[in-house]
All heavy atoms as a GROMACS GRO file, in nm:
protein
  614
    1TRP      N    1   0.081  -0.121   0.000
    1TRP     CA    2   0.000   0.000   0.001
    1TRP      C    3   0.085   0.125   0.000
    1TRP      O    4   0.040   0.231  -0.040
    1TRP     CB    5  -0.101  -0.003   0.113
    1TRP     CG    6  -0.043  -0.001   0.250
    1TRP    CD1    7  -0.002  -0.105   0.325
    1TRP    CD2    8  -0.019   0.117   0.330
    1TRP    NE1    9   0.046  -0.062   0.446
    1TRP    CE2   10   0.036   0.075   0.452
    1TRP    CE3   11  -0.040   0.252   0.309
    1TRP    CZ2   12   0.072   0.163   0.554
    1TRP    CZ3   13  -0.003   0.341   0.410
    1TRP    CH2   14   0.050   0.296   0.530
    2HIS      N   15   0.210   0.115   0.042
    2HIS     CA   16   0.300   0.231   0.038
    2HIS      C   17   0.316   0.281  -0.106
    2HIS      O   18   0.324   0.401  -0.130
    2HIS     CB   19   0.437   0.197   0.096
    2HIS     CG   20   0.434   0.168   0.242
    2HIS    ND1   21   0.425   0.268   0.336
    2HIS    CD2   22   0.439   0.053   0.310
    2HIS    CE1   23   0.423   0.214   0.456
    2HIS    NE2   24   0.432   0.085   0.443
    3TYR      N   25   0.322   0.187  -0.201
    3TYR     CA   26   0.339   0.226  -0.341
    3TYR      C   27   0.214   0.294  -0.394
    3TYR      O   28   0.222   0.385  -0.477
    3TYR     CB   29   0.377   0.103  -0.424
    3TYR     CG   30   0.504   0.040  -0.374
    3TYR    CD1   31   0.501  -0.074  -0.294
    3TYR    CD2   32   0.628   0.098  -0.401
    3TYR    CE1   33   0.618  -0.131  -0.244
    3TYR    CE2   34   0.745   0.043  -0.350
    3TYR     CZ   35   0.740  -0.071  -0.273
    3TYR     OH   36   0.855  -0.125  -0.222
    4LEU      N   37   0.099   0.251  -0.345
    4LEU     CA   38  -0.026   0.317  -0.384
    4LEU      C   39  -0.031   0.458  -0.328
    4LEU      O   40  -0.089   0.549  -0.391
    4LEU     CB   41  -0.146   0.236  -0.336
    4LEU     CG   42  -0.162   0.100  -0.404
    4LEU    CD1   43  -0.281   0.025  -0.345
    4LEU    CD2   44  -0.178   0.114  -0.553
    5GLN      N   45   0.030   0.481  -0.215
    5GLN     CA   46   0.038   0.617  -0.162
    5GLN      C   47   0.122   0.704  -0.253
    5GLN      O   48   0.090   0.822  -0.272
    5GLN     CB   49   0.095   0.617  -0.019
    5GLN     CG   50   0.000   0.565   0.084
    5GLN     CD   51   0.059   0.568   0.222
    5GLN    OE1   52   0.178   0.544   0.242
    5GLN    NE2   53  -0.024   0.600   0.321
    6CYS      N   54   0.228   0.650  -0.310
    6CYS     CA   55   0.308   0.725  -0.407
    6CYS      C   56   0.217   0.768  -0.522
    6CYS      O   57   0.217   0.884  -0.565
    6CYS     CB   58   0.422   0.639  -0.462
    6CYS     SG   59   0.556   0.603  -0.347
    7TYR      N   60   0.142   0.671  -0.573
    7TYR     CA   61   0.057   0.697  -0.689
    7TYR      C   62  -0.048   0.803  -0.655
    7TYR      O   63  -0.071   0.898  -0.729
    7TYR     CB   64  -0.013   0.568  -0.732
    7TYR     CG   65  -0.091   0.581  -0.860
    7TYR    CD1   66  -0.031   0.553  -0.982
    7TYR    CD2   67  -0.222   0.624  -0.859
    7TYR    CE1   68  -0.101   0.566  -1.100
    7TYR    CE2   69  -0.292   0.638  -0.977
    7TYR     CZ   70  -0.231   0.609  -1.098
    7TYR     OH   71  -0.301   0.625  -1.213
    8GLU      N   72  -0.114   0.786  -0.541
    8GLU     CA   73  -0.220   0.879  -0.501
    8GLU      C   74  -0.164   1.022  -0.480
    8GLU      O   75  -0.226   1.119  -0.518
    8GLU     CB   76  -0.288   0.832  -0.374
    8GLU     CG   77  -0.406   0.918  -0.334
    8GLU     CD   78  -0.475   0.862  -0.210
    8GLU    OE1   79  -0.412   0.864  -0.102
    8GLU    OE2   80  -0.589   0.817  -0.224
    9HIS      N   81  -0.046   1.030  -0.424
    9HIS     CA   82   0.016   1.161  -0.397
    9HIS      C   83   0.045   1.234  -0.528
    9HIS      O   84   0.027   1.356  -0.537
    9HIS     CB   85   0.145   1.143  -0.318
    9HIS     CG   86   0.212   1.271  -0.284
    9HIS    ND1   87   0.160   1.362  -0.194
    9HIS    CD2   88   0.326   1.326  -0.330
    9HIS    CE1   89   0.241   1.468  -0.186
    9HIS    NE2   90   0.343   1.448  -0.268
   10VAL      N   91   0.087   1.162  -0.631
   10VAL     CA   92   0.124   1.225  -0.757
   10VAL      C   93   0.004   1.243  -0.849
   10VAL      O   94  -0.013   1.347  -0.911
   10VAL     CB   95   0.232   1.142  -0.829
   10VAL    CG1   96   0.261   1.198  -0.968
   10VAL    CG2   97   0.360   1.140  -0.746
   11PHE      N   98  -0.084   1.144  -0.856
   11PHE     CA   99  -0.191   1.146  -0.956
   11PHE      C  100  -0.332   1.158  -0.898
   11PHE      O  101  -0.430   1.156  -0.972
   11PHE     CB  102  -0.187   1.018  -1.040
   11PHE     CG  103  -0.059   1.001  -1.115
   11PHE    CD1  104   0.029   0.898  -1.081
   11PHE    CD2  105  -0.024   1.085  -1.220
   11PHE    CE1  106   0.147   0.880  -1.151
   11PHE    CE2  107   0.094   1.069  -1.289
   11PHE     CZ  108   0.179   0.967  -1.255
   12GLY      N  109  -0.343   1.172  -0.766
   12GLY     CA  110  -0.475   1.173  -0.701
   12GLY      C  111  -0.572   1.275  -0.753
   12GLY      O  112  -0.694   1.252  -0.752
   13ALA      N  113  -0.528   1.389  -0.801
   13ALA     CA  114  -0.618   1.494  -0.847
   13ALA      C  115  -0.638   1.490  -0.998
   13ALA      O  116  -0.713   1.573  -1.052
   13ALA     CB  117  -0.564   1.631  -0.808
   14ALA      N  118  -0.579   1.393  -1.066
   14ALA     CA  119  -0.588   1.388  -1.214
   14ALA      C  120  -0.725   1.338  -1.255
   14ALA      O  121  -0.786   1.252  -1.189
   14ALA     CB  122  -0.480   1.297  -1.269
   15LYS      N  123  -0.776   1.388  -1.366
   15LYS     CA  124  -0.903   1.343  -1.422
   15LYS      C  125  -0.888   1.202  -1.479
   15LYS      O  126  -0.974   1.118  -1.460
   15LYS     CB  127  -0.954   1.437  -1.531
   15LYS     CG  128  -1.019   1.562  -1.480
   15LYS     CD  129  -1.079   1.637  -1.596
   15LYS     CE  130  -1.167   1.748  -1.545
   15LYS     NZ  131  -1.234   1.820  -1.655
   16ASP      N  132  -0.785   1.180  -1.555
   16ASP     CA  133  -0.757   1.051  -1.614
   16ASP      C  134  -0.634   0.991  -1.547
   16ASP      O  135  -0.524   1.044  -1.561
   16ASP     CB  136  -0.731   1.064  -1.765
   16ASP     CG  137  -0.854   1.114  -1.841
   16ASP    OD1  138  -0.963   1.066  -1.811
   16ASP    OD2  139  -0.837   1.203  -1.926
   17LEU      N  140  -0.653   0.882  -1.474
   17LEU     CA  141  -0.544   0.822  -1.401
   17LEU      C  142  -0.464   0.732  -1.493
   17LEU      O  143  -0.519   0.638  -1.552
   17LEU     CB  144  -0.598   0.742  -1.281
   17LEU     CG  145  -0.673   0.825  -1.176
   17LEU    CD1  146  -0.733   0.734  -1.071
   17LEU    CD2  147  -0.578   0.925  -1.112
   18PRO      N  148  -0.335   0.757  -1.506
   18PRO     CA  149  -0.253   0.676  -1.599
   18PRO      C  150  -0.211   0.542  -1.537
   18PRO      O  151  -0.189   0.534  -1.416
   18PRO     CB  152  -0.131   0.765  -1.622
   18PRO     CG  153  -0.117   0.842  -1.494
   18PRO     CD  154  -0.258   0.866  -1.447
   19GLY      N  155  -0.201   0.441  -1.618
   19GLY     CA  156  -0.138   0.317  -1.576
   19GLY      C  157   0.008   0.324  -1.615
   19GLY      O  158   0.049   0.408  -1.695
   20GLY      N  159   0.090   0.240  -1.558
   20GLY     CA  160   0.231   0.242  -1.593
   20GLY      C  161   0.312   0.144  -1.509
   20GLY      O  162   0.259   0.078  -1.420
   21THR      N  163   0.437   0.136  -1.544
   21THR     CA  164   0.528   0.043  -1.475
   21THR      C  165   0.654   0.119  -1.432
   21THR      O  166   0.709   0.197  -1.509
   21THR     CB  167   0.570  -0.072  -1.569
   21THR    OG1  168   0.451  -0.139  -1.612
   21THR    CG2  169   0.659  -0.170  -1.499
   22VAL      N  170   0.696   0.094  -1.309
   22VAL     CA  171   0.823   0.146  -1.258
   22VAL      C  172   0.911   0.026  -1.224
   22VAL      O  173   0.868  -0.061  -1.148
   22VAL     CB  174   0.802   0.233  -1.133
   22VAL    CG1  175   0.937   0.280  -1.076
   22VAL    CG2  176   0.710   0.351  -1.161
   23THR      N  177   1.029   0.021  -1.281
   23THR     CA  178   1.122  -0.090  -1.255
   23THR      C  179   1.236  -0.037  -1.170
   23THR      O  180   1.295   0.066  -1.199
   23THR     CB  181   1.178  -0.145  -1.387
   23THR    OG1  182   1.070  -0.188  -1.470
   23THR    CG2  183   1.268  -0.264  -1.360
   24VAL      N  184   1.262  -0.111  -1.061
   24VAL     CA  185   1.365  -0.074  -0.965
   24VAL      C  186   1.463  -0.190  -0.952
   24VAL      O  187   1.422  -0.305  -0.940
   24VAL     CB  188   1.306  -0.039  -0.827
   24VAL    CG1  189   1.414   0.000  -0.729
   24VAL    CG2  190   1.202   0.069  -0.840
   25SER      N  191   1.592  -0.162  -0.954
   25SER     CA  192   1.692  -0.264  -0.928
   25SER      C  193   1.768  -0.228  -0.801
   25SER      O  194   1.783  -0.110  -0.770
   25SER     CB  195   1.787  -0.281  -1.047
   25SER     OG  196   1.864  -0.164  -1.064
   26PHE      N  197   1.812  -0.330  -0.732
   26PHE     CA  198   1.889  -0.306  -0.610
   26PHE      C  199   1.970  -0.429  -0.573
   26PHE      O  200   1.943  -0.539  -0.621
   26PHE     CB  201   1.796  -0.265  -0.492
   26PHE     CG  202   1.691  -0.368  -0.460
   26PHE    CD1  203   1.712  -0.463  -0.360
   26PHE    CD2  204   1.571  -0.368  -0.526
   26PHE    CE1  205   1.615  -0.555  -0.330
   26PHE    CE2  206   1.473  -0.459  -0.496
   26PHE     CZ  207   1.494  -0.554  -0.398
   27ASP      N  208   2.069  -0.407  -0.491
   27ASP     CA  209   2.149  -0.517  -0.436
   27ASP      C  210   2.100  -0.545  -0.297
   27ASP      O  211   2.046  -0.458  -0.229
   27ASP     CB  212   2.296  -0.476  -0.429
   27ASP     CG  213   2.355  -0.453  -0.566
   27ASP    OD1  214   2.324  -0.531  -0.659
   27ASP    OD2  215   2.431  -0.356  -0.584
   28ILE      N  216   2.118  -0.671  -0.254
   28ILE     CA  217   2.086  -0.708  -0.117
   28ILE      C  218   2.216  -0.741  -0.046
   28ILE      O  219   2.294  -0.822  -0.093
   28ILE     CB  220   1.992  -0.831  -0.114
   28ILE    CG1  221   1.860  -0.799  -0.181
   28ILE    CG2  222   1.970  -0.874   0.031
   28ILE    CD1  223   1.767  -0.917  -0.191
   29LEU      N  224   2.238  -0.671   0.064
   29LEU     CA  225   2.356  -0.695   0.149
   29LEU      C  226   2.304  -0.708   0.291
   29LEU      O  227   2.232  -0.622   0.340
   29LEU     CB  228   2.455  -0.578   0.137
   29LEU     CG  229   2.505  -0.547  -0.004
   29LEU    CD1  230   2.580  -0.417  -0.006
   29LEU    CD2  231   2.590  -0.660  -0.055
   30ASP      N  232   2.340  -0.816   0.356
   30ASP     CA  233   2.293  -0.843   0.492
   30ASP      C  234   2.140  -0.838   0.500
   30ASP      O  235   2.083  -0.781   0.594
   30ASP     CB  236   2.355  -0.745   0.592
   30ASP     CG  237   2.504  -0.761   0.600
   30ASP    OD1  238   2.553  -0.875   0.588
   30ASP    OD2  239   2.574  -0.659   0.619
   31GLN      N  240   2.074  -0.893   0.401
   31GLN     CA  241   1.928  -0.906   0.394
   31GLN      C  242   1.855  -0.773   0.377
   31GLN      O  243   1.734  -0.767   0.390
   31GLN     CB  244   1.871  -0.980   0.516
   31GLN     CG  245   1.925  -1.117   0.537
   31GLN     CD  246   1.877  -1.220   0.436
   31GLN    OE1  247   1.838  -1.187   0.326
   31GLN    NE2  248   1.884  -1.346   0.474
   32LEU      N  249   1.926  -0.666   0.347
   32LEU     CA  250   1.862  -0.534   0.332
   32LEU      C  251   1.889  -0.480   0.192
   32LEU      O  252   1.997  -0.499   0.136
   32LEU     CB  253   1.916  -0.436   0.436
   32LEU     CG  254   1.887  -0.471   0.580
   32LEU    CD1  255   1.960  -0.376   0.673
   32LEU    CD2  256   1.737  -0.470   0.608
   33PRO      N  257   1.792  -0.406   0.136
   33PRO     CA  258   1.815  -0.347   0.004
   33PRO      C  259   1.918  -0.235   0.010
   33PRO      O  260   1.915  -0.154   0.102
   33PRO     CB  261   1.676  -0.294  -0.036
   33PRO     CG  262   1.606  -0.273   0.092
   33PRO     CD  263   1.659  -0.374   0.187
   34GLN      N  264   2.008  -0.233  -0.084
   34GLN     CA  265   2.112  -0.131  -0.092
   34GLN      C  266   2.124  -0.086  -0.237
   34GLN      O  267   2.101  -0.164  -0.328
   34GLN     CB  268   2.248  -0.186  -0.047
   34GLN     CG  269   2.247  -0.246   0.091
   34GLN     CD  270   2.239  -0.142   0.201
   34GLN    OE1  271   2.289  -0.031   0.185
   34GLN    NE2  272   2.171  -0.174   0.308
   35HIS      N  273   2.165   0.036  -0.259
   35HIS     CA  274   2.192   0.087  -0.394
   35HIS      C  275   2.072   0.080  -0.485
   35HIS      O  276   2.085   0.049  -0.603
   35HIS     CB  277   2.312   0.015  -0.457
   35HIS     CG  278   2.428   0.000  -0.366
   35HIS    ND1  279   2.478  -0.121  -0.330
   35HIS    CD2  280   2.504   0.093  -0.301
   35HIS    CE1  281   2.579  -0.106  -0.248
   35HIS    NE2  282   2.596   0.025  -0.229
   36ALA      N  283   1.952   0.106  -0.434
   36ALA     CA  284   1.833   0.103  -0.518
   36ALA      C  285   1.843   0.212  -0.626
   36ALA      O  286   1.885   0.323  -0.600
   36ALA     CB  287   1.708   0.125  -0.434
   37ALA      N  288   1.802   0.175  -0.747
   37ALA     CA  289   1.809   0.269  -0.859
   37ALA      C  290   1.693   0.244  -0.953
   37ALA      O  291   1.647   0.132  -0.968
   37ALA     CB  292   1.941   0.254  -0.934
   38LEU      N  293   1.648   0.348  -1.015
   38LEU     CA  294   1.542   0.337  -1.113
   38LEU      C  295   1.597   0.266  -1.236
   38LEU      O  296   1.698   0.306  -1.293
   38LEU     CB  297   1.493   0.476  -1.152
   38LEU     CG  298   1.382   0.482  -1.258
   38LEU    CD1  299   1.253   0.424  -1.201
   38LEU    CD2  300   1.362   0.626  -1.300
   39GLY      N  301   1.531   0.156  -1.274
   39GLY     CA  302   1.573   0.084  -1.392
   39GLY      C  303   1.500   0.131  -1.517
   39GLY      O  304   1.551   0.123  -1.628
   40GLY      N  305   1.380   0.185  -1.499
   40GLY     CA  306   1.303   0.237  -1.610
   40GLY      C  307   1.162   0.271  -1.562
   40GLY      O  308   1.118   0.224  -1.457
   41SER      N  309   1.093   0.352  -1.638
   41SER     CA  310   0.957   0.390  -1.601
   41SER      C  311   0.878   0.432  -1.724
   41SER      O  312   0.934   0.493  -1.816
   41SER     CB  313   0.962   0.508  -1.502
   41SER     OG  314   0.831   0.551  -1.470
   42THR      N  315   0.751   0.395  -1.725
   42THR     CA  316   0.663   0.441  -1.832
   42THR      C  317   0.583   0.564  -1.789
   42THR      O  318   0.507   0.618  -1.868
   42THR     CB  319   0.566   0.331  -1.875
   42THR    OG1  320   0.486   0.291  -1.763
   42THR    CG2  321   0.642   0.211  -1.930
   43PHE      N  322   0.602   0.610  -1.666
   43PHE     CA  323   0.539   0.731  -1.619
   43PHE      C  324   0.623   0.851  -1.661
   43PHE      O  325   0.744   0.839  -1.674
   43PHE     CB  326   0.524   0.732  -1.466
   43PHE     CG  327   0.420   0.638  -1.414
   43PHE    CD1  328   0.459   0.522  -1.348
   43PHE    CD2  329   0.285   0.666  -1.428
   43PHE    CE1  330   0.363   0.435  -1.299
   43PHE    CE2  331   0.191   0.579  -1.379
   43PHE     CZ  332   0.228   0.463  -1.315
   44SER      N  333   0.559   0.964  -1.676
   44SER     CA  334   0.633   1.086  -1.712
   44SER      C  335   0.655   1.173  -1.588
   44SER      O  336   0.676   1.292  -1.601
   44SER     CB  337   0.556   1.164  -1.819
   44SER     OG  338   0.428   1.198  -1.770
   45SER      N  339   0.650   1.111  -1.471
   45SER     CA  340   0.664   1.185  -1.347
   45SER      C  341   0.788   1.137  -1.271
   45SER      O  342   0.791   1.026  -1.218
   45SER     CB  343   0.541   1.166  -1.259
   45SER     OG  344   0.564   1.220  -1.130
   46ALA      N  345   0.888   1.223  -1.264
   46ALA     CA  346   1.007   1.189  -1.186
   46ALA      C  347   0.972   1.176  -1.037
   46ALA      O  348   1.033   1.098  -0.966
   46ALA     CB  349   1.114   1.297  -1.206
   47GLN      N  350   0.873   1.251  -0.993
   47GLN     CA  351   0.830   1.242  -0.852
   47GLN      C  352   0.776   1.104  -0.820
   47GLN      O  353   0.808   1.046  -0.716
   47GLN     CB  354   0.725   1.349  -0.823
   47GLN     CG  355   0.679   1.351  -0.680
   47GLN     CD  356   0.571   1.457  -0.654
   47GLN    OE1  357   0.522   1.522  -0.747
   47GLN    NE2  358   0.533   1.472  -0.530
   48MET      N  359   0.698   1.048  -0.910
   48MET     CA  360   0.645   0.913  -0.893
   48MET      C  361   0.760   0.812  -0.887
   48MET      O  362   0.765   0.726  -0.800
   48MET     CB  363   0.549   0.879  -1.006
   48MET     CG  364   0.498   0.737  -1.009
   48MET     SD  365   0.390   0.698  -0.871
   48MET     CE  366   0.340   0.533  -0.915
   49ASP      N  367   0.853   0.823  -0.981
   49ASP     CA  368   0.966   0.731  -0.986
   49ASP      C  369   1.048   0.739  -0.858
   49ASP      O  370   1.084   0.635  -0.801
   49ASP     CB  371   1.055   0.763  -1.107
   49ASP     CG  372   0.980   0.750  -1.239
   49ASP    OD1  373   0.876   0.682  -1.243
   49ASP    OD2  374   1.026   0.809  -1.338
   50ARG      N  375   1.080   0.859  -0.813
   50ARG     CA  376   1.159   0.877  -0.690
   50ARG      C  377   1.086   0.817  -0.570
   50ARG      O  378   1.149   0.754  -0.483
   50ARG     CB  379   1.189   1.023  -0.666
   50ARG     CG  380   1.302   1.080  -0.747
   50ARG     CD  381   1.346   1.218  -0.697
   50ARG     NE  382   1.235   1.312  -0.690
   50ARG     CZ  383   1.194   1.390  -0.789
   50ARG    NH1  384   1.256   1.386  -0.906
   50ARG    NH2  385   1.094   1.473  -0.773
   51CYS      N  386   0.956   0.836  -0.564
   51CYS     CA  387   0.878   0.785  -0.451
   51CYS      C  388   0.883   0.632  -0.445
   51CYS      O  389   0.902   0.575  -0.338
   51CYS     CB  390   0.734   0.834  -0.460
   51CYS     SG  391   0.633   0.789  -0.317
   52VAL      N  392   0.868   0.565  -0.559
   52VAL     CA  393   0.872   0.420  -0.562
   52VAL      C  394   1.010   0.369  -0.522
   52VAL      O  395   1.022   0.277  -0.441
   52VAL     CB  396   0.830   0.365  -0.701
   52VAL    CG1  397   0.854   0.215  -0.710
   52VAL    CG2  398   0.683   0.396  -0.727
   53VAL      N  399   1.115   0.430  -0.574
   53VAL     CA  400   1.252   0.389  -0.540
   53VAL      C  401   1.280   0.410  -0.391
   53VAL      O  402   1.333   0.321  -0.323
   53VAL     CB  403   1.357   0.463  -0.626
   53VAL    CG1  404   1.498   0.434  -0.575
   53VAL    CG2  405   1.344   0.424  -0.772
   54SER      N  406   1.242   0.524  -0.338
   54SER     CA  407   1.269   0.551  -0.196
   54SER      C  408   1.185   0.466  -0.106
   54SER      O  409   1.228   0.423   0.002
   54SER     CB  410   1.251   0.698  -0.163
   54SER     OG  411   1.117   0.738  -0.180
   55THR      N  412   1.062   0.432  -0.147
   55THR     CA  413   0.977   0.342  -0.068
   55THR      C  414   1.040   0.205  -0.061
   55THR      O  415   1.048   0.143   0.047
   55THR     CB  416   0.835   0.334  -0.128
   55THR    OG1  417   0.778   0.464  -0.124
   55THR    CG2  418   0.748   0.238  -0.048
   56LEU      N  419   1.088   0.154  -0.175
   56LEU     CA  420   1.154   0.024  -0.176
   56LEU      C  421   1.279   0.026  -0.088
   56LEU      O  422   1.303  -0.068  -0.013
   56LEU     CB  423   1.194  -0.015  -0.318
   56LEU     CG  424   1.278  -0.144  -0.326
   56LEU    CD1  425   1.193  -0.263  -0.288
   56LEU    CD2  426   1.335  -0.160  -0.462
   57SER      N  427   1.354   0.134  -0.094
   57SER     CA  428   1.478   0.144  -0.015
   57SER      C  429   1.450   0.138   0.132
   57SER      O  430   1.534   0.096   0.212
   57SER     CB  431   1.552   0.274  -0.047
   57SER     OG  432   1.587   0.278  -0.181
   58GLY      N  433   1.332   0.180   0.175
   58GLY     CA  434   1.295   0.180   0.315
   58GLY      C  435   1.240   0.047   0.365
   58GLY      O  436   1.211   0.032   0.483
   59GLN      N  437   1.226  -0.052   0.276
   59GLN     CA  438   1.167  -0.180   0.314
   59GLN      C  439   1.275  -0.284   0.337
   59GLN      O  440   1.379  -0.284   0.269
   59GLN     CB  441   1.072  -0.230   0.207
   59GLN     CG  442   0.961  -0.135   0.168
   59GLN     CD  443   0.868  -0.103   0.284
   59GLN    OE1  444   0.821  -0.194   0.351
   59GLN    NE2  445   0.839   0.021   0.304
   60THR      N  446   1.252  -0.378   0.425
   60THR     CA  447   1.343  -0.491   0.444
   60THR      C  448   1.306  -0.600   0.347
   60THR      O  449   1.190  -0.636   0.335
   60THR     CB  450   1.331  -0.546   0.589
   60THR    OG1  451   1.368  -0.442   0.680
   60THR    CG2  452   1.422  -0.664   0.612
   61ILE      N  453   1.403  -0.653   0.276
   61ILE     CA  454   1.379  -0.758   0.178
   61ILE      C  455   1.453  -0.884   0.223
   61ILE      O  456   1.575  -0.884   0.236
   61ILE     CB  457   1.434  -0.716   0.039
   61ILE    CG1  458   1.375  -0.582  -0.005
   61ILE    CG2  459   1.404  -0.823  -0.064
   61ILE    CD1  460   1.225  -0.580  -0.024
   62ASN      N  461   1.382  -0.991   0.250
   62ASN     CA  462   1.444  -1.119   0.287
   62ASN      C  463   1.442  -1.210   0.165
   62ASN      O  464   1.374  -1.311   0.162
   62ASN     CB  465   1.370  -1.185   0.403
   62ASN     CG  466   1.410  -1.126   0.534
   62ASN    OD1  467   1.526  -1.096   0.555
   62ASN    ND2  468   1.314  -1.108   0.623
   63ALA      N  469   1.517  -1.175   0.062
   63ALA     CA  470   1.515  -1.251  -0.062
   63ALA      C  471   1.653  -1.304  -0.099
   63ALA      O  472   1.671  -1.355  -0.207
   63ALA     CB  473   1.461  -1.164  -0.174
   64ALA      N  474   1.747  -1.293  -0.011
   64ALA     CA  475   1.884  -1.324  -0.047
   64ALA      C  476   1.930  -1.464  -0.005
   64ALA      O  477   2.038  -1.506  -0.042
   64ALA     CB  478   1.979  -1.220   0.012
   65GLY      N  479   1.850  -1.533   0.072
   65GLY     CA  480   1.890  -1.668   0.113
   65GLY      C  481   1.996  -1.664   0.221
   65GLY      O  482   2.017  -1.563   0.290
   66ALA      N  483   2.067  -1.773   0.232
   66ALA     CA  484   2.163  -1.791   0.340
   66ALA      C  485   2.284  -1.697   0.332
   66ALA      O  486   2.343  -1.663   0.433
   66ALA     CB  487   2.213  -1.936   0.342
   67THR      N  488   2.319  -1.652   0.212
   67THR     CA  489   2.438  -1.569   0.199
   67THR      C  490   2.411  -1.423   0.239
   67THR      O  491   2.504  -1.348   0.266
   67THR     CB  492   2.490  -1.568   0.054
   67THR    OG1  493   2.390  -1.507  -0.029
   67THR    CG2  494   2.522  -1.708   0.007
   68GLY      N  495   2.285  -1.382   0.237
   68GLY     CA  496   2.252  -1.245   0.272
   68GLY      C  497   2.285  -1.146   0.160
   68GLY      O  498   2.284  -1.026   0.181
   69LYS      N  499   2.318  -1.197   0.040
   69LYS     CA  500   2.354  -1.111  -0.071
   69LYS      C  501   2.277  -1.151  -0.196
   69LYS      O  502   2.233  -1.263  -0.210
   69LYS     CB  503   2.505  -1.123  -0.101
   69LYS     CG  504   2.593  -1.082   0.012
   69LYS     CD  505   2.738  -1.104  -0.023
   69LYS     CE  506   2.826  -1.067   0.095
   69LYS     NZ  507   2.967  -1.095   0.069
   70GLY      N  508   2.266  -1.058  -0.289
   70GLY     CA  509   2.201  -1.088  -0.416
   70GLY      C  510   2.172  -0.960  -0.492
   70GLY      O  511   2.200  -0.850  -0.445
   71HIS      N  512   2.115  -0.976  -0.610
   71HIS     CA  513   2.073  -0.862  -0.691
   71HIS      C  514   1.930  -0.888  -0.736
   71HIS      O  515   1.897  -0.998  -0.780
   71HIS     CB  516   2.165  -0.843  -0.811
   71HIS     CG  517   2.127  -0.723  -0.892
   71HIS    ND1  518   2.155  -0.594  -0.852
   71HIS    CD2  519   2.059  -0.712  -1.009
   71HIS    CE1  520   2.108  -0.510  -0.944
   71HIS    NE2  521   2.050  -0.580  -1.039
   72VAL      N  522   1.845  -0.789  -0.725
   72VAL     CA  523   1.701  -0.805  -0.752
   72VAL      C  524   1.656  -0.694  -0.846
   72VAL      O  525   1.703  -0.579  -0.836
   72VAL     CB  526   1.620  -0.799  -0.621
   72VAL    CG1  527   1.472  -0.810  -0.649
   72VAL    CG2  528   1.666  -0.906  -0.525
   73VAL      N  529   1.566  -0.726  -0.936
   73VAL     CA  530   1.497  -0.628  -1.017
   73VAL      C  531   1.349  -0.650  -1.000
   73VAL      O  532   1.298  -0.760  -1.023
   73VAL     CB  533   1.536  -0.642  -1.167
   73VAL    CG1  534   1.455  -0.544  -1.250
   73VAL    CG2  535   1.685  -0.619  -1.186
   74TYR      N  536   1.278  -0.548  -0.953
   74TYR     CA  537   1.133  -0.553  -0.936
   74TYR      C  538   1.069  -0.460  -1.037
   74TYR      O  539   1.119  -0.351  -1.062
   74TYR     CB  540   1.091  -0.503  -0.797
   74TYR     CG  541   1.091  -0.605  -0.688
   74TYR    CD1  542   1.151  -0.578  -0.565
   74TYR    CD2  543   1.029  -0.729  -0.702
   74TYR    CE1  544   1.150  -0.669  -0.463
   74TYR    CE2  545   1.028  -0.820  -0.599
   74TYR     CZ  546   1.089  -0.791  -0.481
   74TYR     OH  547   1.086  -0.881  -0.379
   75ALA      N  548   0.954  -0.500  -1.089
   75ALA     CA  549   0.874  -0.411  -1.173
   75ALA      C  550   0.740  -0.394  -1.103
   75ALA      O  551   0.673  -0.489  -1.069
   75ALA     CB  552   0.855  -0.472  -1.311
   76PHE      N  553   0.705  -0.271  -1.076
   76PHE     CA  554   0.578  -0.239  -1.012
   76PHE      C  555   0.484  -0.188  -1.120
   76PHE      O  556   0.510  -0.087  -1.185
   76PHE     CB  557   0.598  -0.129  -0.907
   76PHE     CG  558   0.688  -0.172  -0.796
   76PHE    CD1  559   0.826  -0.154  -0.805
   76PHE    CD2  560   0.637  -0.232  -0.682
   76PHE    CE1  561   0.909  -0.194  -0.703
   76PHE    CE2  562   0.720  -0.274  -0.579
   76PHE     CZ  563   0.858  -0.254  -0.589
   77LYS      N  564   0.373  -0.262  -1.142
   77LYS     CA  565   0.279  -0.226  -1.247
   77LYS      C  566   0.153  -0.168  -1.184
   77LYS      O  567   0.094  -0.232  -1.096
   77LYS     CB  568   0.246  -0.347  -1.332
   77LYS     CG  569   0.172  -0.316  -1.459
   77LYS     CD  570   0.168  -0.435  -1.549
   77LYS     CE  571   0.124  -0.394  -1.688
   77LYS     NZ  572   0.137  -0.506  -1.781
   78PHE      N  573   0.115  -0.051  -1.228
   78PHE     CA  574  -0.005   0.016  -1.176
   78PHE      C  575  -0.112   0.011  -1.285
   78PHE      O  576  -0.092   0.061  -1.395
   78PHE     CB  577   0.027   0.160  -1.141
   78PHE     CG  578   0.126   0.173  -1.028
   78PHE    CD1  579   0.263   0.167  -1.053
   78PHE    CD2  580   0.084   0.189  -0.898
   78PHE    CE1  581   0.354   0.179  -0.950
   78PHE    CE2  582   0.175   0.200  -0.795
   78PHE     CZ  583   0.310   0.194  -0.821
   79LEU      N  584  -0.225  -0.055  -1.257
   79LEU     CA  585  -0.334  -0.073  -1.352
   79LEU      C  586  -0.460  -0.006  -1.299
   79LEU      O  587  -0.491  -0.014  -1.181
   79LEU     CB  588  -0.366  -0.221  -1.375
   79LEU     CG  589  -0.252  -0.307  -1.428
   79LEU    CD1  590  -0.293  -0.453  -1.423
   79LEU    CD2  591  -0.218  -0.267  -1.569
   80MET      N  592  -0.535   0.053  -1.389
   80MET     CA  593  -0.665   0.109  -1.352
   80MET      C  594  -0.772   0.005  -1.381
   80MET      O  595  -0.779  -0.051  -1.490
   80MET     CB  596  -0.697   0.234  -1.435
   80MET     CG  597  -0.600   0.349  -1.413
   80MET     SD  598  -0.591   0.398  -1.240
   80MET     CE  599  -0.434   0.331  -1.190
   81VAL      N  600  -0.850  -0.026  -1.280
   81VAL     CA  601  -0.959  -0.126  -1.297
   81VAL      C  602  -1.090  -0.063  -1.249
   81VAL      O  603  -1.090   0.029  -1.168
   81VAL     CB  604  -0.931  -0.255  -1.218
   81VAL    CG1  605  -0.810  -0.327  -1.275
   81VAL    CG2  606  -0.911  -0.228  -1.071
   82ASP      N  607  -1.199  -0.115  -1.301
   82ASP     CA  608  -1.330  -0.069  -1.259
   82ASP      C  609  -1.376  -0.138  -1.134
   82ASP      O  610  -1.348  -0.248  -1.108
   82ASP     CB  611  -1.433  -0.091  -1.371
   82ASP     CG  612  -1.405  -0.004  -1.492
   82ASP    OD1  613  -1.348   0.105  -1.472
   82ASP    OD2  614  -1.439  -0.046  -1.603
   0.00000   0.00000   0.00000
């Protein structure tokens, strides 16, 4: 829901709500996300992109297994549904 807050903050007052994808890549060190960076975005809002990247950076990711290290790429897709 944190990512939906990013969307609402940027597009909440828009008449036509855009769909789109934000891709974020990051490394995992000691089970925590590090070096998060925008991999790509179909949105034309740098504010939306920054919000998604910073939200991810603030979350704990337990996806690295026993070594505590790894590299991950996530794509966040925002769809408008009725």
